[in-house]
C-alpha positions as CSV (number, residue, x, y, z in Angstrom):
1,X,1.7,15.6,-8.8
2,X,4.4,13.8,-6.9
3,X,4.9,10.1,-7.6
4,X,6.8,7.6,-5.4
5,X,8.6,4.7,-7.2
6,X,9.0,1.9,-4.6
7,X,11.7,-0.7,-4.8
8,X,10.8,-4.2,-3.8
9,X,13.2,-6.1,-1.5
10,X,15.2,-8.2,-0.7
11,X,18.2,-7.3,-2.8
12,X,21.4,-9.3,-3.1
13,X,24.1,-8.7,-2.2
14,X,22.8,-6.8,0.8
15,X,25.8,-4.4,0.6
16,X,24.5,-3.1,-2.8
17,X,21.3,-1.9,-1.1
18,X,23.3,1.1,0.2
19,X,23.2,2.4,-3.3
20,X,19.5,2.9,-3.0
21,X,19.8,5.2,0.1
22,X,17.1,7.9,0.0
23,X,14.6,5.7,-2.1
24,X,11.4,4.0,-1.1
25,X,11.1,0.3,-0.4
26,X,8.6,-2.6,-0.1
27,X,9.3,-5.2,2.5
28,X,7.3,-8.4,2.6
29,X,5.9,-10.5,5.4
30,X,6.9,-13.5,3.3
31,X,10.6,-12.5,3.3
32,X,11.6,-10.2,6.2
33,X,15.2,-9.6,5.1
34,X,16.2,-6.0,4.6
35,X,13.5,-4.7,6.9
36,X,15.9,-2.8,9.1
37,X,17.8,-1.6,6.1
38,X,14.7,-0.2,4.5
39,X,13.8,1.7,7.7
40,X,17.3,3.1,7.9
41,X,17.7,4.0,4.2
42,X,14.2,5.3,3.3
43,X,14.2,8.9,2.0
44,X,12.8,11.9,3.8
45,X,9.8,12.0,1.5
46,X,9.7,8.3,0.9
47,X,7.7,5.3,1.9
48,X,8.3,1.8,3.4
49,X,5.5,-0.3,2.2
50,X,4.9,-3.2,4.6
51,X,3.4,-5.9,2.3
52,X,1.2,-8.7,3.7
53,X,2.7,-11.4,1.5
54,X,-0.6,-12.3,-0.2
55,X,1.2,-12.6,-3.6
56,X,3.6,-15.2,-2.2
57,X,0.8,-17.1,-0.6
58,X,-1.1,-17.1,-3.9
59,X,2.0,-18.2,-6.0
60,X,2.6,-21.1,-3.5
61,X,-1.0,-22.3,-4.1
62,X,-2.5,-21.0,-0.9
63,X,-5.5,-18.7,-0.7
64,X,-5.9,-16.7,2.4
65,X,-4.7,-15.9,5.9
66,X,-5.5,-18.1,8.7
67,X,-6.1,-16.6,12.2
68,X,-2.6,-17.1,13.4
69,X,-1.0,-15.7,10.3
70,X,-3.2,-12.6,10.4
71,X,-2.3,-12.0,14.1
72,X,1.4,-12.4,13.4
73,X,1.4,-10.1,10.4
74,X,-0.6,-7.4,12.2
75,X,1.7,-7.4,15.2
76,X,4.8,-7.4,12.9
77,X,3.4,-4.5,10.9
78,X,2.4,-2.5,14.1
79,X,6.0,-2.7,15.3
80,X,7.4,-1.4,12.0
81,X,4.8,1.4,11.9
82,X,5.7,2.4,15.5
83,X,9.4,2.6,14.6
84,X,9.3,4.0,11.1
85,X,7.1,7.1,10.4
86,X,7.4,6.4,6.7
87,X,5.8,2.9,6.9
88,X,2.4,2.0,5.5
89,X,1.0,-1.5,6.1
90,X,-1.0,-3.4,3.3
91,X,-4.2,-4.8,4.8
92,X,-4.3,-8.6,4.1
93,X,-6.2,-9.6,1.0
94,X,-7.1,-12.7,-0.9
95,X,-5.9,-12.7,-4.5
96,X,-8.6,-14.4,-6.5
97,X,-11.0,-14.3,-3.6
98,X,-14.5,-12.8,-3.4
99,X,-15.3,-9.2,-2.4
100,X,-16.9,-10.6,0.8
101,X,-13.7,-12.5,1.7
102,X,-11.6,-9.4,1.4
103,X,-14.1,-7.3,3.3
104,X,-14.0,-9.7,6.1
105,X,-10.2,-9.3,6.4
106,X,-10.6,-5.6,6.3
107,X,-13.2,-5.8,9.1
108,X,-10.6,-7.7,11.2
109,X,-7.9,-5.1,10.7
110,X,-7.0,-3.0,13.7
111,X,-4.2,-0.7,12.6
112,X,-4.6,3.0,11.9
113,X,-6.4,3.5,8.5
114,X,-4.2,6.6,8.0
115,X,-1.2,4.2,8.0
116,X,-2.9,1.4,6.1
117,X,-3.3,0.4,2.4
118,X,-6.4,-1.6,1.5
119,X,-6.3,-3.6,-1.8
120,X,-8.9,-3.4,-4.6
121,X,-8.4,-6.1,-7.2
122,X,-9.0,-5.2,-10.9
123,X,-11.5,-8.0,-11.3
124,X,-13.7,-6.7,-8.5
125,X,-16.6,-4.2,-9.0
126,X,-16.2,-0.5,-9.2
127,X,-18.9,-0.3,-6.5
128,X,-16.5,-2.2,-4.2
129,X,-13.7,0.2,-5.1
130,X,-15.7,3.3,-4.1
131,X,-16.9,1.5,-1.0
132,X,-13.3,0.9,0.0
133,X,-12.6,4.6,-0.6
134,X,-15.5,5.5,1.6
135,X,-14.2,3.4,4.5
136,X,-11.6,6.2,5.0
137,X,-8.3,4.4,4.3
138,X,-5.6,6.9,3.3
139,X,-4.2,4.4,0.7
140,X,-5.9,2.2,-1.8
141,X,-3.9,-0.2,-3.9
142,X,-4.9,-1.6,-7.3
143,X,-3.9,-5.3,-7.5
144,X,-4.1,-7.5,-10.6
145,X,-6.3,-10.6,-10.2
146,X,-8.8,-12.7,-12.2
147,X,-8.7,-12.0,-15.9
148,X,-6.2,-9.2,-15.2
149,X,-3.7,-11.4,-13.2
150,X,-0.2,-10.8,-14.4
151,X,-1.3,-9.1,-17.6
152,X,0.0,-5.6,-16.8
153,X,0.2,-3.4,-19.9
154,X,-2.4,-5.2,-22.0
155,X,-5.2,-3.2,-23.6
156,X,-7.7,-4.7,-21.2
157,X,-5.5,-3.8,-18.2
158,X,-5.1,-0.2,-19.4
159,X,-8.9,0.0,-20.0
160,X,-9.7,-1.3,-16.5
161,X,-7.2,1.0,-14.8
162,X,-8.6,4.0,-16.7
163,X,-12.1,3.0,-15.7
164,X,-11.2,2.6,-12.0
165,X,-9.4,6.0,-11.7
166,X,-12.4,7.6,-13.4
167,X,-14.7,5.9,-10.9
168,X,-12.7,7.4,-8.0
169,X,-12.9,10.8,-9.6
170,X,-16.7,10.5,-10.0
171,X,-17.0,9.4,-6.3
172,X,-15.0,12.5,-5.2
173,X,-17.1,14.8,-7.4
174,X,-20.4,13.3,-6.2
175,X,-19.3,13.8,-2.6
176,X,-19.5,17.6,-3.1
177,X,-16.4,18.3,-1.1
178,X,-17.0,15.6,1.6
179,X,-14.7,12.9,0.2
180,X,-11.0,13.1,-0.3
181,X,-9.4,10.8,-2.8
182,X,-7.1,8.3,-1.2
183,X,-3.5,7.9,-2.3
184,X,-3.7,5.3,-5.1
185,X,-0.9,2.7,-5.4
186,X,-0.4,0.3,-8.3
187,X,0.9,-3.1,-7.2
188,X,3.8,-4.6,-9.2
189,X,3.5,-2.0,-12.0
190,X,6.2,0.6,-11.5
191,X,6.7,0.5,-15.3
192,X,3.3,2.1,-15.7
193,X,3.7,4.9,-13.1
194,X,4.6,7.4,-15.7
195,X,1.4,6.9,-17.6
196,X,-1.2,7.3,-14.8
197,X,-1.9,9.5,-11.8
198,X,-0.9,6.9,-9.3
199,X,0.7,8.3,-6.1
200,X,3.0,5.3,-6.0
201,X,3.8,1.9,-7.5
202,X,6.2,-0.9,-6.7
203,X,8.2,-3.6,-8.5
204,X,11.1,-5.9,-7.8
205,X,12.7,-5.1,-11.2
206,X,16.0,-3.7,-9.8
207,X,16.3,-6.4,-7.1
208,X,15.8,-9.2,-9.6
209,X,17.7,-7.8,-12.6
210,X,20.6,-5.6,-11.4
211,X,23.0,-8.5,-11.7
212,X,23.0,-8.0,-15.4
213,X,25.1,-4.9,-14.8
214,X,27.3,-6.3,-12.0
215,X,30.9,-5.1,-12.2
216,X,30.0,-1.6,-13.2
217,X,30.7,0.8,-10.4
218,X,27.5,1.9,-8.7
219,X,25.5,-0.3,-11.0
220,X,22.5,-0.6,-8.7
221,X,22.1,3.1,-8.3
222,X,22.5,3.7,-12.1
223,X,20.0,1.0,-12.9
224,X,17.5,2.5,-10.4
225,X,18.0,5.9,-11.9
226,X,17.2,4.6,-15.4
227,X,14.1,2.9,-14.1
228,X,12.6,6.0,-12.5
229,X,13.7,8.5,-15.2
230,X,10.4,8.3,-17.0
231,X,8.5,8.5,-13.7
232,X,10.3,11.6,-12.7
233,X,9.7,13.2,-16.1
234,X,6.0,12.6,-15.7
235,X,5.7,14.1,-12.2
236,X,5.9,17.9,-11.6
237,X,6.9,17.4,-8.0
238,X,3.9,19.4,-6.7
239,X,1.6,17.8,-4.1
240,X,-1.8,17.1,-5.6
241,X,-4.8,18.4,-3.6
242,X,-5.6,14.9,-2.2
243,X,-2.0,14.4,-1.1
244,X,-2.1,17.7,0.7
245,X,-5.2,16.6,2.5
246,X,-3.7,13.2,3.2
247,X,0.0,13.9,3.8
248,X,2.1,10.8,3.9
249,X,3.7,11.9,7.2
250,X,0.6,13.7,8.5
251,X,0.5,11.4,11.6
252,X,3.6,13.1,12.8
253,X,1.6,16.2,13.5
254,X,-0.1,14.2,16.3
255,X,3.2,12.9,17.7
256,X,4.3,9.3,18.0
257,X,2.5,8.6,21.3
258,X,-0.5,7.0,19.6
259,X,1.7,4.7,17.5
260,X,3.8,3.5,20.4
261,X,0.7,3.1,22.5
262,X,-0.8,1.0,19.7
263,X,2.3,-1.2,19.4
264,X,2.3,-1.7,23.2
265,X,-1.4,-2.5,23.2
266,X,-0.8,-5.2,20.6
267,X,2.1,-6.7,22.6
268,X,0.0,-6.9,25.8
269,X,-3.5,-7.5,24.7
270,X,-3.8,-8.8,21.2
271,X,-5.3,-12.1,20.2
272,X,-7.8,-13.3,17.7
273,X,-10.4,-13.8,20.4
274,X,-10.1,-10.1,21.5
275,X,-11.0,-8.7,18.1
276,X,-14.7,-8.0,18.9
277,X,-14.4,-5.5,21.8
278,X,-13.9,-1.8,21.3
279,X,-10.9,-0.8,19.2
280,X,-8.1,0.7,21.3
281,X,-8.6,4.1,19.6
282,X,-12.2,3.9,18.6
283,X,-13.7,3.3,15.2
284,X,-12.5,6.0,12.9
285,X,-13.2,4.6,9.4
286,X,-16.4,6.6,8.6
287,X,-16.6,10.0,7.0
288,X,-18.8,12.5,8.8
289,X,-19.1,15.4,6.4
290,X,-22.7,16.5,5.8
291,X,-24.0,13.4,7.5
292,X,-22.6,11.1,4.8
293,X,-21.7,7.6,5.8
294,X,-20.9,4.7,3.5
295,X,-23.9,2.3,3.1
296,X,-23.2,-1.3,2.0
297,X,-23.8,-1.5,-1.8
298,X,-26.3,-3.8,-3.2
299,X,-25.1,-7.4,-3.9
């Protein structure tokens, strides 16, 4: 399968970012530098991951989005998605929050689920994971939290990731052809992308550590090449069946009119108080194959 290594930004000095032309990038709501560079430099088959900044909020001692922050992020992300066909927005999440808190943020999310990445945290239940898959998002991210927070690569982390991927495989099988596996992203664990069938993973390794090689011509590009060498060796470059069913740029087949209309709708109409009326393009989260619809799992 194809795998996309994503390089977290910002990167200093900014001029060195040119050495990553053709790669994939993660830009954060917490630090908006390099956004335009990421849009300009992303590869033809790459991704610009528009991160919600939840990790920065968590590290600063905060917990969740307030209404104003959610509105600001959603409008910012909508503008990027409208201008960059490679962009995918990460739905706001609460690191260390409850499943109910995270579902509430998902319920308040308005952007196209085909261009959105919902986050499942490793300490949450497998039932919650498959429920998120059933909601129809094209991308599901695994995020470390709880007992797995910042413990990437431990035996417990590997066991949980293996368990979660197996749960998705069972869900697809039990759907008898009705369910398509979402593209699975691993947050902040690009070093593990070669070991698992993740479609993508990100880290800020190059942005944070390239200075160790400063002075060597093209040192950023060379460092990046070393980082992704194992990933490229583990990927055969062939689209997996779920990736064919959920092409990263599949929305281009419908043209850009919907995205520009959505960005314009946000600019003219959006406010927290207007969340309850009909969505601008209707509700499109639920699968319809063979009458199957996701039912809330027992709590």
